[in-house]
Wavefront OBJ file of the C-alpha trace (Angstrom):
o trace
v -16.022 17.782 -47.727
v -14.836 19.894 -44.865
v -12.900 23.084 -44.420
v -10.778 23.245 -41.290
v -10.633 26.151 -38.882
v -8.166 28.810 -39.791
v -5.289 29.499 -37.462
v -6.296 33.148 -37.167
v -8.263 32.771 -33.958
v -11.137 30.704 -35.313
v -12.423 33.164 -37.912
v -13.924 30.303 -39.924
v -15.633 27.097 -38.974
v -16.110 23.696 -40.572
v -18.811 23.497 -43.203
v -20.158 20.112 -44.264
v -21.760 19.495 -47.610
v -23.354 16.458 -49.235
v -22.990 17.680 -52.798
v -19.771 17.788 -54.829
v -19.372 21.557 -54.720
v -16.566 23.226 -52.830
v -17.282 24.029 -49.193
v -18.373 27.520 -48.304
v -16.430 29.413 -45.688
v -18.746 30.793 -43.034
v -17.563 33.624 -40.796
v -18.282 33.284 -37.104
v -20.488 36.035 -35.806
v -20.523 37.304 -32.273
v -23.644 35.820 -30.781
v -26.206 38.342 -29.765
v -26.808 38.236 -26.076
v -30.149 36.553 -25.516
v -30.422 38.257 -22.184
v -33.569 38.711 -20.150
v -32.712 42.385 -19.666
v -30.879 41.862 -16.398
v -27.199 42.694 -16.053
v -25.411 40.058 -13.989
v -22.270 40.847 -12.001
v -20.256 37.963 -10.584
v -16.905 37.486 -8.899
v -14.554 35.021 -10.531
v -11.119 33.717 -9.562
v -10.761 30.386 -11.345
v -7.981 30.077 -13.924
v -6.529 33.384 -12.761
v -3.865 32.256 -10.279
v -6.042 33.320 -7.336
v -6.626 36.848 -8.621
v -10.200 38.084 -8.475
v -12.098 39.768 -11.297
v -15.686 40.952 -11.559
v -17.469 39.768 -14.677
v -20.332 41.871 -16.032
v -22.591 40.174 -18.573
v -25.890 40.981 -20.220
v -25.044 44.394 -21.664
v -25.947 45.266 -25.231
v -23.010 44.975 -27.614
v -23.060 48.686 -28.470
v -22.650 49.753 -24.828
v -19.983 47.293 -23.724
v -16.846 49.302 -24.546
v -18.092 52.624 -23.206
v -19.407 50.989 -20.032
v -16.102 49.171 -19.527
v -14.184 52.432 -19.785
v -16.506 54.094 -17.295
v -16.318 51.176 -14.829
v -12.517 51.127 -14.954
v -12.434 54.843 -14.264
v -14.925 54.720 -11.363
v -13.344 51.650 -9.739
v -9.792 52.899 -10.255
v -8.600 49.600 -11.650
v -7.902 47.781 -14.895
v -10.256 45.737 -16.974
v -11.057 44.453 -20.429
v -13.785 43.227 -22.757
v -13.524 39.533 -23.651
v -16.135 37.525 -25.483
v -18.912 40.046 -25.010
v -18.435 40.379 -21.239
v -16.610 42.985 -19.176
v -13.883 41.868 -16.767
v -12.896 44.359 -14.053
v -9.882 43.519 -11.895
v -10.579 43.147 -8.175
v -13.760 42.675 -6.164
v -15.785 45.795 -7.023
v -19.237 44.219 -7.325
v -20.972 46.750 -5.089
v -19.471 49.757 -6.903
v -20.343 48.234 -10.283
v -23.914 47.511 -9.178
v -24.407 51.053 -7.888
v -23.029 52.601 -11.065
v -25.145 50.454 -13.385
v -28.290 50.994 -11.296
v -27.715 54.765 -11.438
v -27.831 54.413 -15.248
v -31.281 52.807 -14.924
v -30.246 49.207 -15.609
v -31.571 46.166 -13.756
v -28.597 44.538 -12.017
v -28.247 41.292 -10.061
v -25.260 39.979 -8.186
v -24.812 36.352 -9.180
v -22.567 33.648 -7.807
v -21.030 33.624 -4.357
l 1 2 3 4 5 6 7 8 9 10 11 12 13 14 15 16 17 18 19 20 21 22 23 24 25 26 27 28 29 30 31 32 33 34 35 36 37 38 39 40 41 42 43 44 45 46 47 48 49 50 51 52 53 54 55 56 57 58 59 60 61 62 63 64 65 66 67 68 69 70 71 72 73 74 75 76 77 78 79 80 81 82 83 84 85 86 87 88 89 90 91 92 93 94 95 96 97 98 99 100 101 102 103 104 105 106 107 108 109 110 111 112
């Protein structure tokens, strides 16, 4: 027996059972970042019509929103939180690195 994904953005997932009971709906949880303690900042332009964004990953889930707000303010640009990572519009890797290092975080620039 299977239960199909709901149309509400994937809030449930398929559950398979070998007994005759009804399937149990399991809620997807945001995966905890199994980071090594290093914040990685990369530049990305694929699937964005040539526009560049800086992606910041490796932050703890409780600091993501506040850090995103602070980065947007310091860089003077827009940004968002998607899938547990911060996306800042434009190429601001150096500013982001300096700001995060001033907060005492270990930061690496990854990618090209």
